[in-house]
C-alpha positions in Angstrom: -17.6 22.2 -108.7 -14.2 22.8 -110.1 -13.8 24.5 -113.4 -12.2 21.5 -115.0 -15.1 19.3 -114.0 -17.6 21.8 -115.5 -15.7 21.9 -118.8 -15.5 18.1 -119.0 -19.2 17.8 -118.3 -20.0 20.4 -120.9 -18.3 18.3 -123.5 -20.8 15.4 -123.2 -23.5 16.9 -125.3 -23.1 17.3 -129.1 -26.5 19.0 -129.5 -30.1 18.7 -128.7 -31.6 15.4 -129.9 -35.3 15.8 -129.2 -38.0 17.6 -127.2 -41.1 15.7 -126.4 -44.2 17.8 -125.6 -47.0 16.3 -123.7 -50.3 17.5 -125.4 -54.0 16.7 -125.1 -54.7 16.6 -128.9 -51.8 15.3 -131.0 -53.5 15.7 -134.5 -54.5 19.4 -133.7 -51.1 20.2 -132.3 -49.4 18.4 -135.2 -51.3 20.6 -137.7 -50.1 23.7 -135.8 -46.4 22.6 -136.0 -46.7 21.6 -139.7 -48.8 24.5 -141.0 -48.0 27.4 -138.7 -44.4 26.7 -137.7 -43.6 25.0 -140.9 -41.8 21.9 -139.5 -41.3 18.8 -141.7 -42.9 15.7 -140.3 -40.5 12.8 -139.6 -42.2 10.4 -142.1 -45.4 11.6 -143.6 -48.1 13.9 -142.2 -50.3 10.8 -142.1 -47.9 9.2 -139.6 -49.3 11.4 -136.8 -51.9 9.6 -134.7 -53.7 10.1 -131.5 -50.6 9.2 -129.4 -47.5 10.4 -131.3 -46.3 12.8 -134.0 -42.6 13.5 -134.8 -41.1 16.5 -136.6 -37.6 17.6 -137.8 -36.7 20.8 -136.0 -33.6 21.5 -138.1 -32.7 20.2 -141.5 -34.4 17.0 -142.7 -32.6 14.0 -141.2 -30.7 16.0 -138.6 -30.8 14.9 -135.0 -33.0 17.7 -133.7 -36.6 16.6 -133.5 -39.8 17.6 -131.7 -42.3 14.9 -130.7 -45.9 15.4 -129.6 -47.2 12.8 -127.2 -50.6 12.1 -125.6 -49.9 9.5 -123.0 -47.2 8.5 -120.6 -43.6 9.0 -121.5 -40.7 6.6 -121.1 -39.5 6.4 -117.5 -42.5 8.4 -116.3 -43.3 5.7 -113.8 -40.0 6.3 -112.1 -40.6 10.0 -111.4 -40.6 11.0 -107.7 -43.4 13.6 -108.4 -47.1 12.6 -108.3 -49.0 11.8 -111.5 -50.2 15.0 -113.1 -47.2 17.0 -111.8 -44.4 15.1 -113.6 -44.2 17.3 -116.6 -44.9 21.0 -117.0 -45.4 23.5 -119.8 -42.3 24.1 -121.9 -40.7 27.2 -123.4 -38.2 26.8 -126.2 -37.0 28.9 -129.2 -36.6 28.4 -132.9 -33.6 30.1 -134.4 -34.8 32.3 -137.3 -32.4 34.3 -139.5 -33.0 38.1 -139.2 -33.9 38.5 -142.8 -36.7 35.9 -142.4 -38.0 37.0 -139.0 -40.8 39.3 -140.0 -42.2 36.9 -142.6 -42.1 34.1 -140.0 -44.0 36.3 -137.5 -46.5 37.3 -140.2 -47.0 33.7 -141.2 -47.9 32.7 -137.6 -50.2 35.7 -137.2 -52.0 34.8 -140.5 -53.0 31.5 -138.8 -54.8 33.5 -136.1 -52.1 33.1 -133.4 -51.4 36.1 -131.2 -47.7 37.0 -131.3 -46.0 39.1 -128.6 -43.0 41.3 -129.5 -40.6 42.2 -130.8 -38.5 42.0 -127.6 -35.0 43.3 -127.8 -32.6 41.0 -126.0 -29.6 43.3 -125.8 -27.6 40.9 -123.6 -27.9 38.2 -126.4 -27.7 40.7 -129.3 -31.0 39.3 -130.5 -34.7 40.0 -131.1 -37.5 37.6 -130.2 -41.2 37.2 -130.7 -43.3 34.9 -128.5 -46.5 32.9 -129.0 -48.3 29.8 -127.7 -49.0 26.5 -129.3 -52.5 24.9 -128.9 -51.2 22.9 -125.8 -50.1 26.1 -124.0 -46.3 25.8 -124.6 -44.5 29.1 -125.0 -42.6 29.3 -128.3 -40.1 31.9 -129.4 -38.7 32.9 -132.7 -35.2 34.0 -131.7 -33.1 36.0 -134.1 -29.5 37.0 -133.4 -28.1 40.1 -135.0 -26.4 39.1 -138.3 -22.9 39.9 -137.1 -23.5 37.9 -133.9 -24.4 34.7 -135.9 -21.3 35.0 -138.1 -19.1 35.0 -135.0 -20.5 31.7 -133.8 -22.6 33.2 -131.1 -25.9 31.6 -132.1 -28.1 30.0 -129.4 
């Protein structure tokens, strides 16, 4: 692919809109994201049901959201993969300012969740800690060096 085609394609996205995680127990996983991760529900905490729960991943009202789903996803019936193999476990990272990283990690540990790290990511000039949600997804608290974030090099 030509460099000009790559740069044009890279301009289509203006950010991550949502991540939908397929989980077995929406209420349990919703409690984890609300109480352990500290995400704000999109709506009220009572809006979570057996099939769906939505959370803001950034500031309230921003376009970055995480959804928890128990059941088929839109367009799942069009997947070329067999049922049960259409979606896998997910890894994603939350950006955490360096001065809040240790308190974020301690908050997760206080909820009985095992946290792995710190891991120095020299190539990214960042430090990360890893842990799993109740559905088995690998989460990361990713924290760039303060000078890296002021130069626009955040993830």
